[in-house]
C-alpha positions in Angstrom: -30.7 -96.0 51.1 -27.7 -92.9 51.4 -27.6 -93.3 55.4 -31.5 -92.0 55.4 -32.7 -94.3 58.1 -31.2 -92.3 60.6 -33.5 -89.7 59.7 -36.4 -91.7 61.1 -33.9 -91.8 64.3 -34.7 -87.8 64.3 -37.8 -87.9 63.8 -38.5 -89.8 66.9 -36.7 -87.5 69.0 -39.0 -84.6 66.9 -42.1 -86.1 67.8 -41.9 -87.1 71.6 -40.4 -83.8 71.9 -43.4 -81.9 70.4 -45.9 -84.2 71.3 -45.0 -84.5 75.3 -48.7 -83.1 76.3 -49.9 -83.8 79.8 -53.2 -83.2 81.1 -54.1 -80.9 84.2 -56.5 -82.6 86.3 -56.8 -82.4 90.2 -59.3 -84.6 90.6 -56.7 -87.6 90.1 -58.8 -90.4 91.5 -62.5 -90.0 90.0 -63.2 -92.7 86.6 -63.7 -89.9 84.4 -59.8 -88.8 85.3 -59.1 -92.6 84.5 -60.8 -93.0 81.2 -59.4 -89.6 79.5 -55.9 -90.4 80.8 -56.1 -93.4 78.7 -58.1 -92.1 75.6 -54.9 -89.5 76.2 -52.6 -91.8 76.3 -54.3 -94.0 72.9 -54.2 -91.0 70.9 -50.9 -89.8 71.9 -49.4 -93.2 70.8 -51.8 -93.3 67.1 -50.2 -89.7 67.0 -46.8 -91.1 67.2 -47.1 -93.6 65.3 -48.1 -92.3 62.2 -46.2 -89.4 62.1 -43.1 -92.5 62.2 -45.3 -94.6 59.5 -45.4 -91.3 57.1 -41.5 -90.7 57.7 -40.3 -94.2 57.1 -42.6 -94.2 53.9 -41.3 -91.0 52.5 -37.5 -92.3 53.1 -38.5 -95.8 51.6 -39.8 -93.4 48.5 -36.8 -91.5 48.3 -34.2 -94.4 47.8 -32.4 -94.0 45.0 -30.5 -96.9 45.3 -30.4 -100.3 43.0 -30.6 -102.1 45.7 -31.8 -102.9 49.6 -29.9 -104.6 52.2 -29.1 -105.4 55.9 -26.3 -102.5 55.5 -29.0 -99.3 55.2 -29.7 -98.0 58.9 -33.3 -98.2 58.2 -32.8 -102.3 58.4 -31.9 -102.1 62.0 -34.4 -101.7 64.6 -34.6 -98.7 66.3 -34.9 -98.4 70.1 -35.7 -94.8 71.5 -36.6 -93.7 75.3 -39.5 -91.3 75.6 -40.6 -89.3 79.0 -43.2 -91.9 79.4 -41.7 -94.8 78.0 -40.5 -95.9 75.0 -40.8 -96.6 70.9 -39.4 -99.6 69.3 -39.4 -99.4 65.5 -38.6 -102.1 63.1 -38.5 -101.9 58.9 -38.8 -106.0 57.1 -38.8 -105.7 53.3 -41.6 -108.4 52.6 -40.3 -109.9 49.7 -37.3 -111.9 52.4 -39.9 -114.5 51.9 -42.3 -116.3 49.8 -45.5 -114.1 49.0 -48.1 -116.3 49.2 -50.3 -113.7 47.3 -48.0 -115.1 44.4 -51.1 -117.6 43.9 -52.9 -115.2 42.2 -50.5 -115.6 39.3 -51.6 -118.8 38.5 -48.4 -119.7 37.4 -48.3 -123.5 37.4 -44.6 -123.8 37.8 -44.3 -120.6 40.3 -47.2 -122.9 42.0 -45.4 -125.8 42.2 -42.3 -124.4 43.5 -44.5 -122.5 46.4 -45.8 -125.9 47.3 -42.9 -127.9 47.3 -41.2 -125.1 49.2 -44.0 -125.8 51.8 -43.9 -129.3 51.7 -40.3 -128.8 53.0 -41.0 -126.8 55.9 -43.8 -129.5 57.0 -40.7 -132.0 56.7 -38.9 -130.1 59.2 -42.0 -128.8 61.5 -44.4 -131.6 61.0 -47.6 -129.2 59.8 -50.6 -131.0 58.3 -49.4 -131.4 54.6 -52.9 -130.3 53.4 -52.8 -126.9 54.6 -50.7 -124.8 51.7 -53.7 -126.4 49.3 -56.3 -124.8 51.3 -54.6 -121.7 51.4 -54.1 -122.0 47.2 -57.4 -122.3 46.5 -58.8 -119.6 49.4 -56.3 -117.2 47.0 -56.3 -118.2 43.6 -58.4 -116.6 41.2 -60.3 -119.6 39.6 -62.8 -122.3 40.7 -60.8 -125.3 40.2 -60.5 -127.4 43.0 -56.6 -128.0 44.0 -56.4 -131.8 45.6 -57.1 -131.9 49.1 -58.1 -127.8 48.7 -61.4 -125.9 48.9 -63.5 -124.0 46.6 -66.9 -124.6 47.5 -67.3 -125.8 51.2 -67.7 -123.1 54.1 -64.8 -122.9 56.6 -66.2 -122.0 60.5 -64.0 -120.3 62.3 -64.1 -118.1 65.1 -67.8 -118.7 65.4 -68.4 -117.6 62.1 -69.4 -118.9 58.5 -67.0 -117.9 55.9 -65.7 -118.9 52.2 -62.8 -119.0 49.9 -61.6 -115.5 49.0 -60.0 -116.1 45.8 -58.1 -112.7 46.1 -55.4 -111.3 47.3 -54.7 -111.7 51.4 -54.9 -108.5 52.8 -52.3 -109.3 55.4 -50.7 -112.6 56.5 -52.6 -113.0 59.5 -55.7 -113.9 57.2 -54.1 -117.4 56.7 -56.1 -118.5 60.0 -59.2 -117.9 58.1 -58.2 -120.6 55.5 -58.6 -123.5 57.7 -61.3 -124.1 60.9 -58.6 -126.2 62.2 -55.7 -123.8 61.5 -53.5 -123.0 65.1 -51.3 -120.3 66.6 -48.3 -123.2 65.9 -49.0 -123.5 62.2 -48.9 -120.0 62.0 -45.9 -119.1 64.0 -44.3 -121.5 61.8 -45.1 -120.0 58.4 -44.6 -116.6 59.4 -41.4 -117.0 59.0 -41.5 -118.3 55.2 -44.2 -116.7 54.2 -45.6 -113.3 53.7 -49.0 -111.4 52.1 -47.5 -109.1 49.7 -48.8 -107.7 46.1 -47.9 -111.2 44.1 -43.9 -111.0 43.9 -42.2 -114.1 42.7 -39.3 -113.5 44.0 -36.8 -113.0 47.3 -34.6 -110.4 48.2 -31.0 -112.7 48.5 -30.2 -109.6 50.9 -32.4 -110.8 53.3 -33.6 -114.3 52.8 -32.8 -116.8 55.6 -30.1 -119.6 54.7 -33.6 -121.6 55.1 -36.0 -120.0 52.8 -33.4 -120.2 49.7 -32.8 -123.7 50.5 -36.2 -124.7 50.5 -37.5 -122.0 48.1 -34.4 -122.6 45.6 -33.6 -126.4 46.4 -31.1 -125.8 43.1 -28.7 -124.1 45.2 -29.2 -125.5 48.4 -25.8 -126.4 48.8 -24.9 -123.0 48.2 -27.0 -121.0 50.7 -24.9 -120.7 53.4 -22.5 -119.3 51.7 -24.5 -117.1 50.0 -25.8 -115.6 53.4 -22.4 -115.4 54.9 -21.3 -113.1 51.8 -23.6 -110.6 52.0 -22.5 -110.1 55.9 -19.6 -108.4 54.6 -20.6 -107.5 50.8 -24.8 -106.9 49.9 -25.4 -107.5 47.0 -25.8 -104.9 44.3 -27.0 -107.4 41.6 -28.1 -110.6 41.6 -25.4 -112.2 39.4 -23.0 -111.3 42.3 -24.5 -114.2 44.2 -21.6 -116.3 41.8 -19.2 -114.5 43.4 -20.1 -116.0 47.0 -20.6 -119.6 45.4 -19.6 -121.5 42.2 -22.9 -121.6 41.3 -22.6 -123.7 37.2 -24.6 -121.5 34.8 -27.4 -123.9 33.7 -28.5 -123.7 37.5 -28.1 -119.6 37.6 -30.1 -119.7 34.7 -33.0 -121.7 36.3 -33.2 -119.3 39.5 -33.0 -115.6 37.8 -36.8 -115.7 37.6 -36.8 -115.9 41.4 -34.3 -113.5 42.6 -33.8 -110.1 43.2 -32.0 -107.4 45.1 -34.7 -104.5 45.2 -37.7 -104.8 47.4 -40.6 -102.8 46.8 -43.0 -103.7 50.0 -42.4 -103.1 53.7 -44.0 -104.4 56.5 -43.2 -101.6 59.9 -43.9 -103.0 63.2 -44.2 -99.7 66.0 -44.2 -101.0 69.4 -45.0 -98.0 72.2 -45.1 -97.8 76.0 -47.0 -95.2 77.1 -46.9 -95.0 80.6 -46.8 -98.5 80.9 -49.6 -99.1 78.7 -48.2 -101.2 75.4 -49.9 -100.1 71.9 -48.6 -102.0 69.0 -49.2 -100.4 65.3 -49.0 -102.3 61.7 -47.9 -100.5 58.5 -47.9 -101.8 55.3 -45.4 -99.6 52.7 -45.5 -99.8 49.1 -42.3 -98.1 47.9 -44.0 -95.5 45.5 -47.4 -95.1 47.4 -46.5 -94.7 50.5 -48.5 -96.0 53.5 -51.1 -98.8 52.1 -52.4 -99.8 55.4 -52.1 -98.5 59.0 -53.9 -100.3 62.3 -53.4 -100.8 65.7 -52.8 -104.6 66.7 -52.0 -107.1 68.8 -48.0 -108.2 69.6 -48.3 -110.2 66.4 -46.4 -110.1 63.1 -48.7 -109.8 60.4 -46.7 -109.7 57.5 
């Protein structure tokens, strides 16, 4: 990133200084004061967050490197104290994990790879084996029912009657609506391995965990730890460099080429703001070319 990540810290400093406003209200024990203060805190937090989001999007847009890696300044979480509390910022490339929206591509070979990836996760974490089929039918844009899936039956969730979407997940959190028995435990496990992006079928080998590499690319499972270890000192500038980390046979390497990259196009920006003891959480989806696609306040949860 040409050290542009440090610009984000500068933006934090400037923004907090510029927006350090206060209300001169004498009747501090009134309900009106309390309500106004609450509104002020929320407005101030949202202003902080949106300004940071726009700055982060600009930094990513101006990136002219051919690869993204953990060595980039923006890849390190930033925590900055303010007069009101603190601001924490983290940026994550979505393709460090497997994209469930890739089901919209209707690529049978890719679908099978994603399902097999899920099945390994199931075996390691004791999850319902049918969940991935319900997610697939919820997302893919055909009406063919997958074995153990659902295209036609209503989904009753949170007191609402829902139907399959047959379109992109807006956020990963939406998978909670694919199955009436879906619970927080399941989501907390799956969010470590899956995301919801733009139908990306490749994972960034500069960010993917060893388990993601092992499970999604079983052809190189034996080399995953070495691949992760190598990038700690030398980020991968192109995908062929993984053969410097491990002696991967050429035929195996050729099989995984369609599923690996060193560049990312979509990012998840999570902003936590403590404003006078009030915590606010903002979630931002950023596209490298288009900038901020989604910006919303939510819970202390990972939405992508």
